[in-house]
N, C-alpha and C positions, 0 to 999 in steps of 0.2 A: 816855165811852162806855161804854156795859154790853156788854164781851165777850160774858160770858153767854148774854145772849140771843141774839144771833148765833150763838154756838156751837151753840143748842140748836134752831136750824133745821132741825127733821129731817122736815116735809114740803115736798117741792120741787115748783116749778109745773113741769108738764109742756112746756113751751115757754119757751125766751128770746130776745131779738134776739141776745145774747153771751155766750156763755161764756167765764171765763177760769180756765186751770187752773195756778194757784202764786198765792200771797199773800205773795210774797217781792218787794223793790221792782220789779220788770218789773211784775208783775202790779199791784201797788197803784196804781201810778202809771196804769196803762193804767184801770182802773177809775175812779180819780179824773178822769180827764181825759177821759171820754166825755161826750157830750151829755146831758142830765137823760129824755130822753125816751125812751132806750134799755131796755129790760128786761133788766138783766144781772144774770147769776149771778156769784159769784167764790168759788173751790172749793180745798181744801188739805188733803192727808192728814193733816198733823198736826193737833196743839191748837196753840191762840196764847193767851195769848206764848210761844213756842217760842226755845231758842237755835238760833242758826246757826252752826257755826264759820267762823268770818273775825275777818282783821286787823281791821278796823271802821276803814278809812282813807279818809276823803273826798277823794279827791285835786282840783286847783282845776275840772276840767271839772264832777265832779260837786256842787261845792259851788253853782256857778252855775246848773247846772239844776233843783237842789233848792230854790234862795234863793228862790223864787217862792211856795212852799208855807211859810216861815215856820218853820225848823228849830226845835223847841224846845230851853232852855236842858237838861231833862231826859232827852236822849238821848245830853247828853256823858262822857265818862269824862274822868280826871284823869291826865295835866294836855289841856286843849282843844285845845290845836294844837301839832303836832310836826314839827319840822323833819326829815327826809332825810338821813340820812349812809348813803354806799355807801361797803362793805368788799369789798375785794379779796384772799383772804386766799391768793391764787397767788401774785400780784404785789407782796405786803405795802404796799398803799395802802391808806388812807381819803381822803373826799374828801364836805365837806359841800357838800352842795345850798343853792342859795335858794327851794326850795320847801316850802310850808308846809300840813299836811296836817291836817282835822280828824278827831280821835279820839273815836269813838264806841262806844256796847254795841249790837251789831245786834239784841240781844234787843228794847231799849228801841225802839231806831231802826226795825226792821219793826212792833212794833207800833204806834209813830207814823202809821206810814206807812197802817197799817190804817184805823185812825181816821179816816182823811182821809175815807173813801168813806161813812162813815155813816150810814146812812137814804138814801144814793143805790144800794146795790145791795144782791141778796141775797147772805151771806156763809155758806157752809156749812164747817165745819170735820172732820176725821176723815174726809173723804171721797174717793175715790179715782177718779180718770179709767182706764179700763179700754182700751177702743176703740172707733173711730169709724165711721160707715156713710154713705158720701156718697151724699145722693138727688140731683133735677134743684133743689127748692126748699130744702133743708135740710141738717141734719146730725143725722145720729142718734147720740147720747151714749151709753154704757154706762158707768155709774160705781156705785160699791158706797159705802154708807153704814150702819152699823150691821149689816156682814154681809148685809144687802140689797141686792141687784142691780137698777137699774131703767134706763129708758131715758128722756133727755127730747130733748128738740127746740132746734135755734136753726141761727141763721143764719150768726155766723158761730164761730167755735172760735179760742182765742188760747191759745198754748202758752207760758206763763212758768214751767215747771216743771222748769227749771236745767240741768243737766251731763246726766242722763240721761236726756231730755225723753222722757216715754211718750209724748207730743204728736207730737213729731217723727219718733218708731220707727214712727207710725202709718200716716208719708208718706213715710219714707226710712228705708230699714235702714244706711245708712253710720255707722259709730260713727267720730265725732271723737276723734282721742289725748285722754288725760286722763292727769294726775297725781293722787296722793295729797298733799292737805294735810295734815301731822299737826302738831299745835301743842302745846303746854303750858302752863297758867297757872302760875307757880312766884313763890313768896316770896326776892325776893332782896335784900341789902344792897348791891347793885350799883346805883350813880345812872349814867342814860344821858344825864344832862344835857335833858330833853325832846325827845330825837332817836328817831324811827324808823330802824332799821339794816335796810339792806338787805345780804346778805352773799353772796358769790359765791367758790365752791368746788366745782371739778368733780369732785374728791375725792367728793363728798356727791351733788352733781344737777348735770345743766347746766340748770336754772331758776336757783331762789335761794334762800334761808332770809333769817328775819327776827327779829327782836324789837323788840317793840313795850312801853313803857310803856302800863299800863292799871291806873287807882287804885294798890291796895295790888301788884297783880300785877306780873312782866313777863311778857309773852306769848311765847314762844319756838317759831318752828316753821319749817318747811322742805317744798317741794313737789319729792314723789320719784316716782320710779317704783317700779313694784310689786315689783319684781327687790329681793330684800334690804331692804325697807322698813325694818323693825327695826334691820337691823345699821346702815343709812347713817345714821337720825334718831340712832341711839346714837353713832353718829362725829360728828356734828355735834355732839353734848351735850357731849363730849368736848372738843370742840376749842373751844367756846364756853366753858365752864371754863378750859381751859390758856390759851387767847389774852385773851379781855376778861374772864373774872373772876368769868363768870356761871353761878350754879349756883342752887339751892334746892330745897327741898320742893314736892312736885308738888300741887296743890288740884284742878285740873282737867285730862284730857287728851282732844282731841277727834279728829277724821278726817273730811274729807270729798273728794269728790271733786270737782279743775276739770278743765276742759278746754283743750289746749292749740291753738289754730290753727294749720297750718302753710302753708293757702295761702285764697286766696279760695272754693277751691271745699269749704272745709269749714264756709261761712258758707251756712246756708238762711234766707231770711226767710219762706217759706210756700209754698202750694197752694192756688190757688180761693180759698175762705173760710175758709182755716184759716192764721193767721198767727202767726210766732214773734217771741219779744222777749228782750229778754236773754240770758244764757247759752245756752238753748232753740235760739236762732237760731245761735250763736257767734260772739254779740258780747261779746267778753272780750278783754281786753289779753294778747296772746301772750309780752311782754316782762315783767309782773308779776303775771299771773293777776288784776290788776283788774277787776271786773265792773259795780259799783255807778254809776259814771258811766255805761257803756253800758247797764246794765239802765234806768236812768230817762230818758234819752236815746231809747230805741228805744220805750218804752212810752208816750211823749211823741208820739212820730210814728207809731205804733200808731192812738193814740186819734185824732188828727189826721186819715188817711188815713179812717178808718171815717165821724169826724163828718163831713168835705168832699167823699168820694165814695162813699159807701156801696156803690155798685154796681160799684165797681170798686178795691175799699180795697187791696188787693195791689200793683195798679202804683202808686199813689199812696205805698205806704207803701215803696216800694223806691226810687223815688225820693226821698223824706225820707232813707232811711237810707246814700245814695251816700258822703256825709262820714261817715259811720261806718265805713262799710267800706273806704274809702280811709285812713283812721286806722289801721286795726288792719292793712293791707297796710304801711304804715312802721313798725309795731311790729314786723310778724314782721320786718322785716329788722333792726331793733332786736336782736329775740330772739337773733338766731343772731350779731351781734356779741359779745352780751353772755355767751355760751356758751363764745365761744372767748377763750381766756386771754391768748391773742396781742395780738388785734384791743381785747381789752376795757379795757385803762388809757386808751390813748390816746381812746374814746370815754367815759369817765367822765369824764376830764378836761377833756372840751367845755365 
């Protein structure tokens, strides 16, 4: 795909059937899965390809959902497949699981997802969605591109714009609790034996930390609340060095925001002809912060809902997403156990 030609689409039409805000996994899968007869605009504020702060692990649900699209070898890091090992520093236990995770580079993975809808949708990068106005038969959307604001009209608006979704804030003021995911790419001589390490230690965070081999680097990171952010991350690095012998020069540091859903009330799938997918909807694992599988599955559900019930897409979408919501409710309970040093060991050993 000539991505440059897509990025230089400066002149946009004034009217679309569907506008999708956000060209991550949720937005790209939605765009790919919509029927050919719709006029679709996919926009993103950043330039593509882009780096996305993320561990880049595809869990089993993501692997199954994405398999129909033929995941190419070019998106994988080395090692391609990782085992998952849980480490509880407070209780001094290490437990290797039977889970196998696919290891991808998010920059390459997201770029490939965007290419799936080549020739099918209009893509506009460097384009910001600002606000909306609901009319009886349409949505008026204010966007900004090249420092110029304009209004475009659409039947549907799909918010796939992540943890601090602007689309969601236009229909609901409530803010879901969020953490800062801080990670560094380091060069270390330590061999973690094709394992992704999930580390639990409440002195650092009541969420979790991680070590993921990624080519010549180890990605070390932690999901932290904003209070004492640097202090907590430095504590993690110190413990990582002292307990596991993992340290080394930093090649890159990344910070992103991830939502942590506390109850079903944090999930919002949409309003009228405004639909939310992926993390924008609150569809993200409360126990691990894993969002790719929910992004892909909710994107597929969103497209199916519009394709099959254009006049009441939200109702159809809500029905299709009930299994995802139930899955997240189970993970809310799991997150509570993992955050408790007393209950955690027995759970990890199951």
